[in-house]
N, C-alpha and C positions, 0 to 999 in steps of 0.2 A: 563637815563639808570640806572638800578640798579647796585649795587656794584658787584653782582654776574656776571653781564654781562661785567663789565669793568676791573675786576682784572685779570691780565694775568695768565692764566693757574691755576686758583684757583680750589680747589676740587669741587666747585659748578658747574664748567663747564665740569667736567669729568663724566664718567659713574658712576651710583649709584650702590653700592654693599653693602653687609653685613658688610664688613670690613671698616676700615678707610683709606685704601690705596688710594694714590693719583691717578689722571687720568693716564691711559695708562701705568701703571706699577704694577706688581703683588706684589711687596715686600714693597711698601710704598713710601714715598716722595723722588722722585728724582732718584731712582735706580731700580735694578732688582736683580736676583739671578744668580750667575755664575755656571759653571759646577760642582764645588765642594760644592755647596749649601751655599756659603758665599754671604753675601749681596754685591751688586755691586753699589757703590755710583755714578757711572758715569751716566749722564743723557742719556735718550733714544736718538737714532740717530736723530730722527726728532726734538728733542729739541736742539740738538747741531747745526744742520744745517737746520733750519726751512724753509728758503727761497729756498734752494736747494730741500728740500723735496716737497715744493709746486710745483716746476717746474717738478719734476719727477712724482708727482701725476697727474698733468695736462696732461703731455705727455702720461702716461699710460691710462688714461681715454679716451683721444681722439683717441689713437691708437686702443683701444677696439672698439670704434664706427666705425672707419675706417675698421677694420677687419670684422665687421658685414656687412657693406656696400659692401666690396669686395666679400664676400661669395655670397651674393644675386645678385650682379652685374654679377658675373661669371655664376650663375645659369640662369640669364636672358639673357645672351649673350651680355651684355653691356660692353663697355670699361670703366674700373674703373677710369682711369686718366682723360678721357674726361668728366666724370661726375663732376670732381672737377675744371677743368680749361678751359673748352671749351664750356660753355653754358651760355646764358643769360648775366648778367652783366660782367661775366668774359671775354667774348668776347670783350666787349667794352674796358675794362681796358687794355687788351693785345694789342688791336688795337691802342689805344692811345700811348702805350709804343713803338710800332713799327713804326707807321706812323704819330703820332702827332694828333693835334685837327683839326676838320673840320673848314671851313672858314665861314660857314653860318648856316642857320636853318636846312638844310638837310645834310646827310652824304656825304662826298667826295668819300667814298669807299664802296658803297652798296654791292658789291660782297663779301667783307670781313665781313661786319656787318650782312649780311642776312636780312637787313631792311634798310629803308631810314631815320631813325631817327638820329638826330645829337648826337655826343658824348660830346658836350660841357657841359652838366650837370654833367659829371663825374669829380670830383675834382682831382687836379693834383698830390697830394703827392704819392699815391699808384702807378699809372703808371710811375711816375718819378723814384721811387725806383726799379720798375721792369726793366726799361730801364738801370738803373745803374748796377744792378746785371747782366743783359744780356751783358753789355759792358765789365765787368771785369771778367766774368766767361765763360766757354764754353757752358753754358746752353742756351736753347731757351727761348723766352719770356714766353710761357706758363709754363715752368718748373720754371723759375725765379719768376713768379707770386706766385707759391706755396711756394717757398723758403721764399719770403718776408712775405707771409701770416702766415706761420707756425712759423717763427722766431718772428713775432709780437705777435703771440699767447702766446709764452713763456714770452715775455715782459709784456703782459697783465696779465698773471697769476701771475707774480712776483708783479706787481703793485696792483692787487686785494688782494693778500696776505698781502702786506704792509698796505693797508687800513684797512683790517679786523683785523690785529694784533694791529694796532695803536688804533683803536676804541674800541676793546674788548680784544682779546687775540690771541696768536699764534694758538691755537686750532681753534678758530673761523675763523682766516685767512685761514687755510688749508681747513676747511669745505666750506668756501665761494668760494674758488678756485674750489673745487669739484662740487659744485652746478652749478657754471657758466659753467664748462666743460660738464655738463650733462643736459643742457637746452634742451627742445624739438627741437629747431632749432640749436643746437650746431654743426651740420654738416657743417654749413656755416663758422665756424671757421677754417675749413680745405679746404675751397674753395678759389678760386681767387676772394675774396670779401674783402671789407674794414672793416668788423666787428672787426677783431683782431687789426689792426693797430690803428683804432679809439679808441677802448676800452683801449688799452695800453696807449695812450696819455691822455685819460680821467682819468684813474686810477692814473697815476703819477701826473697829474695836481691836482686832489683832495687830494692826499697824501701831495703834497707840500703845499696846502692850509691848511690842518690840522696841519702842522708843521710851518705855517706862513712863508714859504719861498716864498715870494711874487714874486720876479723876476723870479724864476724858474717856478712858476705857470703861470705867464703871458706869458712867452716864450713858454712853452709847449702848452698852449691854443692857442697861435698864430699858431703853427705848426698844431694843431688839426683842425684849421679852413681851412687848405689846404687839408684835407682828406675827410670831409663830411659836408653837409650843417647843419646837426644837431649839429655841434660844437657851434651853438648859445646857446645850453643848458648849456654847461660847461662854456661858456663865461658869461652867466647869473650867474652861481655859483661864478665865480671869481669876477664879478662886485659887486654882492650884499654882498659877504663876505668882499670885500675891502671897500665897503661903510660903513659897520658896524665898521670896524677898523678905518676908517677916522673919523666917528662921535665920536668914543671913544678916538681919538687922540693917536692911537697906531702905532708904527713902522714907524713914520715919513712919508717920501715921497714914500716909497716902495709900499704901497697899491695903491696909485695913479698910479704908473708906471704899476703895474699888471693890473689894470682896463683899462688903456690906451692900453696896448699891446694885451690883450686877444682877441679882435675882429678883429685885423688887417689882419690875414691870410684869414679869411672868407670874409671880405670886399674887400681885395685885389683881390681875384679871381673873385668876382662879378664885380669889376671895370674892370678887364681884359676882361671878357666876354662881358660886355657892350661896351667896346671899339671895340672888335672884330665884334660885330653886329651893331655898330653904333647907339646904343640907350642906355640910362641910365639904363632902366629896362630890359636889354637884357636877363639876366639869368632867371628872373621870366617869362618874355614873352615866352622864349623858353620852359620852363617847362609847361606852360599852353597850348601853341599852338601845341606842338609836342608830349610831354609825358603825357599830361592830368593829371598833378599832381600839386597841389598847396595847399594853406591853406584856408579851408572853415569853420574853427571853429568847425568842427566835424559833420557838416550836413550830409555828405555822409557816415561817419562812423555810425551815428545813424540810417540812412536809412538801411544800410547793417545789422546792429544789429537787427532791427525789422524783417528783412527777415529771419535771423537765428532763431528767436523765432517763426516764423509763417509758414515757408516754409522749405522743405528739402534743405539742403545745403551741400557743400563739407566738407570733414574732416578738411581741413585747415581753413575754416571759423569758424568751431566750436572751433578749437584750438586757433585761434586768440581771439575769444570771451572769452574763458576760461582764457587766459593769461592776457588780459586786465582787466578782473574782479579781478583776483588775484593781479594784480598790484595796483588796488584801495585799496584792503585790506592792502597790504604791505606799501603803502604810509601812510595810517592811523596809522599803527604801528610805522613807522619812526617818525611821528610827535608826537604821543602820548608818545613814549619812549624817546623823546628829543634827537634824534641822532644829530650829528654835523650839523650845518647850511649848509655847502657846499654840503653834501650828500643829505640833504632834498631838497634844491633848485634844484640841478641837477636832482634828481629823479622826482620831480613834473613837472619841465619844460619839461623834456624828455617825460614824459607820455602825457602831453598836446600837444606837437608837434606831437607825434605818433597818438593820437586820432584826432587832428585837421587837419591832412594831408588828402586831399581828395583821393578817389579811393584806389585801391590796398588793399582792406580789408584783403585779404588772407595773405598779407605780414606783417601785423601788429605785429605778433608774432616775426618775424625776426627783425623788426625795434627795438624791445625791448631788443634784445641781449646785446647791450652795457650798458643797465641800470642795471649793476651788483649790485649797492648799494641797490636796492630793495630786494635783497636776504639776506641782513644782519639780519633782524629779524628771518628768518628761520635758518640761520647759528648759531645765538646765542642760539636759542631753541634746535637745534640738539646737540650743544656743551654740553648741560646739560643732554643729554639722555644717556642711557646705550650704551656701545660699540656695543652690538648685535643689538640694535635698529638702531643705526647710520649706521651700515653695511647693515642692511636689507633695509633701505631707499635708500642708495646709490646704492645698487645692483639693486633695482627696477628701479631707475632712469636711470641706465646704460642701462638696457634692453629697457626701454621705449624710451630713447633718440636714441639708435641705431635703433630701429624699425621705429620711426618716421622719422629719418634722411634718412633711406632707402626708406621710402614711398615718401618723398619729392624729392629724387634723381631719383627714378625709375618709380614712378606711377604718381605723380603730374605733370601736363602738363605745368605749368608756373614756374616762378622763385620761389625759396623757400621762 
C-alpha cells in the first residue's frame, strides 16, 4: 500500500482544496476557529474520540435505514418489528433459544417453525445469547434477539473501525464503518440474524492478528466457530498467518496455539451434531438432505449466473451478480496493493465459500455482508476525495441501502 494510504490522517487522505489546510478542519493542521476568530488548536471531536465517533456514525446510518423501512412498512400495513425478528432464519434462532435443538433430521416443533426442517444447522452462539438475555431481562426472546443483534452491530462497527485505522488511518476506519453500514443488504444487520455477531468476532480476530496477539485471535476465532459455518474462513486466516510466523520463527509457541485453537468451536459443534444424529458426517448430511445446501465448487452458482445473463431474473439475482463481480475487483485490489495477509486470506476464502456454496443464489449478496475487508480499497479511495464527494457518495448509498432493504423486507418473498 502506498504511503498516502498508510499514514494516519495525512493530508493526502483528506479533501483536496485550494488551501493547504489539513483534512476536516477549515483553519489548518489540527484545529479550527472559535467564536472570536482565534485559532483553536484542539483537535476535532472525531479525532479526540474516533472509536466513539465510529459507533455513533454506525448507529445513525442504521437508524436512518430503519426509519425508511418503518415508513414504508406503515404505508404497506406491515408490522415493522415482525419484519425484523419474526421471519425466516429469525424464527429458527428464536425457537432454538426457547425450546432447544431438534433431536433428529426433522423439526420437533413444526407448528412453531412453520415447516418441518430441522434447526440443527443453526449454530448455537446466537440463540444461546438470546436465551441468556431473555433469562436476565424481562424481554421476550424475539426482543432479546434484536438486542443481541444490535449490540453485536456496535461491536462489529468498533472492530471494523479498529482494522481500518490500523491498516490505513482513522479517517479510513470511519469510512469503512460507514460503507459497511450502507451495504445493499445492511438491513439484515438489524434483523435477528447472525451477520452482526459473526462480523464482530471476525473483525476483532483480524485486528488481533494484525497486532500479533495470537492467543486473543485464536480464542476469538474459536468463539466465531460457534456462530456460523463460514468461520472456516477466518480460521484459514488465523492458520495461514500463524504458519508464516512459525516459518519465520516469530513469537515462539503462540502462533502454534492460535492455529490449534481457531477451528475448535466449529469442529466442536459439528461433532455434537454428529453425535446427536448418530453419524460422523451428520451436519453435512443434514444440510444436503433437508436444506439442499452444500459445497459444489461453484457449479450451481455458475448455472444461475448464466441464467441471469440470458433470461429475465429477479432483482435480488441481479444484485447478487453485481456484488460478486464487485468482490472480484476488490480482491484484485487487495492483492495488488499488498494489504496485510490476514485480510487478503479472509477475503479470498470468504468469497470462494460464497461462490462455492450451492443454491440460494439470491442470498449471495447477504452472504458477503461479513466480508467487510473487501471494502478497504473503496474506503482508502474515498478518504482521498473531497468532503463534498464523500458526502455525496455516502448520501446516495444511504438512500440506495434504505430502498433495497425495504424491497427485501416488504416485496421479496424469500429470506433476504
